[in-house]
N, C-alpha and C positions, 0 to 999 in steps of 0.2 A: 668521659661514659658520654653525656647528656652532648657536650660540644661536639664531638663524635659524631654522633645521630643527626646534630643540625646542618652539619657543613655537608656529611653525605647528601641528606636530604637537598639541601642547597644545590650540591652537584647536580644530581639528578632530576628537580625540578628545569636548571638549566638545558640537561640535555633531552629533556622533554618538547624545547618548544618548536627546534625545526619538525620533527614530526605533527606536531598541532597545526604547524602554520600550511603545512603539506597538506596537510587532512582539511581541513576550511577551504583549501585551493577548490581541491577534487570534487568540496560538497557546490560550491560555488558552480561550478562546471556543471555538475547534476543538478544543479536547479536552473538552471538555464536550459539544459536539456529537458527538463520537468515542466518547464514555462511551455517551448516549444514543442513537447505532444500532448499539454492542455489543451493547447488552442485549436491541433492538428482534431483531439477528439473531439473537441466541441462542435469544429466543419462537419465531420462522419456524423453525427447526431443528427444535427440538421438537415441532411442529405440522405440517411436511410431512415429515419421519424417513421415514414406511410409503412416502409418493411417494418416496424415494432409495430405499429398498428396493426397491420395483415398477421403478424402472428400472435399476439393478443387474440385478433379473431377466428384464430382458427385452433388446432390442436399443436401439440409441440412434438417433431417431429416428423412433420406431414410434406412440408416444404423446405429439404434441405439447400435450398437453392439460394434461400433468402440472402440480402447483403445488410447484414446489422453490425458493421465497422461502427465502432462505437458505442456500441451495447454490448459488454463483455459476458455479463450476469444471464440476457438472454442470446446469447450467443453460443454459450454456453450449455442453457438449458434446451436449447434447439437440438443440439448436436447430441445431448444425453436425455432426453424424455424421462427419463427414468431416474431422474437426480433427483434429490432430498431437497428440503430445507435445508438442514443442519451443512451440506455439501455445498449448497450456495452460499452459505454464510462465510464458511469457510475460503470458499473463492472470492468473496468481495474484500477480507480482511486482507485476502495476500494481493488481491490487486492495490489496495489502502498500503501496505506494509513500507515500501518505500520514500515517500514524503511523509508519513506519518514520522517515521524515524529520524530522516533527519532534521524536519520540522524539531525534534524535541533534542536530538544529537547537538543540533548549530550555535545554539546558545551556549551550551555548555564546553565545547570548543569555543567556543570564543570566550567567553569568562577564563577559560583555562590560559590561555593565550594572552589575557589580559594581567591576571595577577600573576604571572613569569615575570614577565620586566620591571616589576613593581618592587623586585628585589633592587636589583642593580640601579633602579633608581634611586634609590632611597640611599643605597652605596652610595652613589654620587653627589645625590645632595651634603649625604655626608662631607664627603670630599670637597665639598663648592665644586664640583664639576657641572657648571653647566650644560651643557652642550652632551655631556651624558644623561644626565635628567632628559630633556626632549627627544633625543634619539630613542631611550627605553619607550617615553611614552606615548612618542608617534605607533611604534608597534602595537602599543596596548591597544590604543582608541583605534586602531586601522582593523585589530584583530576581531573586537567586540563590536565593531560597524557592520563588518563582513558578515559575522556571525548572526548579528541581528535581523539583514535584509533577509540571509538567506532561509531562516528560521520565518520571517513573514511572509515569501514567496511559497516554501512550501506549504505551509499552513494554510493560507488560501487553496491554493490548489487541493488538500486533503479535504477540506471543508465541502469544496465545491464535490468534488468527485462522490463524497460519501453520501451526500445529497443525491447524488446522478445513482447510486447502486441503491441507496433505500426505496429510491420511486420506481427503479427497476423489478426490486425484488415483493414489492408490495402489489405490481402490476403482473408479476407474474404465478402468485398463491393460488390463485384460483385454477391457471392449467396445472400447477403443481400438485393441487389437493383431486382434480379431476383424474389424472394420473394416477396418483395411492388408491383413488377408490376404483378403480380398474382391477389392479394385483389382484384384492381379494374375490372379487365375482370370477376374476376369470380362473383362479385358482378351485373354486369352490364348484365351477362349471365343469372343469376338468375332474374334479373328486367323483361327481353328480354322474359323467360319462361312460367312468369306469366303471360300474355295476349293469350299467346297461351294456355293454362290450361283451361284457363278461356273460350275460345272460344269453346275447347272440350267439357268442363263438359255441356256448352251451346249447343250442335251441340246433346251430349247423352241424356240434358233431350227433345231435343225438337224430 
């Protein structure tokens, strides 16, 4: 019974090798795309930094024509002046979700792709097949190297973008707090205006 389970697990682990290698290849392509997107956003932030400062010196939503490319939190807050801090936090997490997940998944997939060929490599060692050992070890080491490269790239991008998000949120908090303070004032003004309107209607009716 145990032997059958071991044989089944060995066959299944060998079956997972191709999908894992495909995923590593896709994540490597994604890391290159994320790198290009990161440098593009860097240039956009430098180009539209004055627009970001202009937003901070005014009220949210006054100038909808401001170009805030590269500043996703500021752009969202300018489009939705009544947005809350919690909503901005969720938007920031969504912005970082891709690179953060890839930076964690890539080393795991690299380790899986490293361990799977070790079984055939050890079997080749027992059989005295040197060529089989080298072929399996090449695949194992290549997979883990690609996994670590992907993780390094995406972790660096995630760290820098996280700092950008925090800087934007800290800069936007005074404007968001002002908008939040306006809501109860406007609500109280509307409530106080209702009795006055009622009195005016009664006076006109009399």
